[in-house]
C-alpha positions in Angstrom: 244.8 72.5 144.7 241.8 72.4 147.0 239.8 74.6 145.0 240.3 72.4 142.0 239.2 69.6 143.7 236.0 70.9 145.0 235.3 72.2 141.2 235.7 68.8 140.1 233.7 67.3 142.5 230.8 70.0 141.9 231.1 69.2 138.3 231.1 65.6 138.6 228.0 66.0 140.7 226.2 68.4 138.3 226.7 65.9 135.6 225.3 63.0 137.7 222.4 65.2 138.7 221.7 66.0 135.0 221.9 62.1 134.4 219.4 61.5 136.8 217.1 64.0 135.7 217.1 63.0 132.1 216.6 59.3 133.0 213.7 59.3 135.4 211.4 57.5 132.9 210.1 54.3 134.2 211.5 51.0 132.9 210.4 47.5 133.6 212.5 44.6 134.6 211.2 41.2 133.9 212.2 38.3 136.1 211.5 34.8 135.8 207.8 33.3 136.1 206.3 36.5 134.8 207.6 38.8 137.9 208.3 42.0 137.2 209.5 45.4 138.6 208.9 48.9 137.5 211.5 51.5 138.7 212.9 54.9 137.3 215.8 54.0 135.2 218.5 56.1 137.3 217.4 54.0 140.2 218.1 50.8 138.3 221.5 52.3 137.2 222.3 53.0 140.9 221.3 49.7 142.0 223.7 47.9 139.2 226.4 50.1 140.2 226.1 49.4 144.0 226.0 45.6 143.4 229.2 45.8 141.1 230.9 47.9 143.9 229.7 45.5 146.6 230.8 42.3 144.5 234.2 44.0 143.8 234.5 44.7 147.7 233.8 41.0 148.1 236.1 39.8 145.6 239.0 41.5 147.0 238.3 41.3 150.8 239.7 37.4 150.6 243.2 38.7 149.3 243.4 41.3 151.6 242.9 39.3 154.5 245.5 36.7 153.0 247.9 39.7 152.9 247.4 40.7 156.3 248.0 37.1 157.6 251.2 36.9 155.6 252.5 40.2 157.0 251.7 39.3 160.3 253.7 36.0 159.6 256.8 38.0 158.4 256.8 40.4 161.3 256.9 37.6 163.9 259.6 36.0 161.9 261.5 39.2 161.7 261.1 39.7 165.3 262.3 36.3 166.2 265.4 36.6 164.1 266.0 39.9 165.6 265.9 38.1 169.1 268.2 35.3 167.9 270.8 37.5 166.8 270.8 39.6 170.0 271.0 35.9 171.9 274.2 34.9 169.8 276.1 37.9 170.4 279.1 37.1 172.6 279.6 39.2 175.8 282.0 42.0 175.7 284.7 42.6 178.1 284.1 46.3 179.7 287.2 48.5 179.1 288.7 49.7 182.3 
């Protein structure tokens, strides 16, 4: 199984390397007020991909923190309920 995963990784790397080599032509990105930026197409694509990943992580981070806080509250509640149950048990008489 390890060999299959490494084979897939190598194949993906070679496909992406081929994409980078074939798309190395410069492109011009036009901004407002006449500003422009020239860079290889593969670099522009990589920057857009990384920006998308960063926005996705930022969008998910709020939900993750909310879930962690809820889990902590539920654990605290479970702990207090268990403590209350142990306090509510009547004492038992030892058998002699």
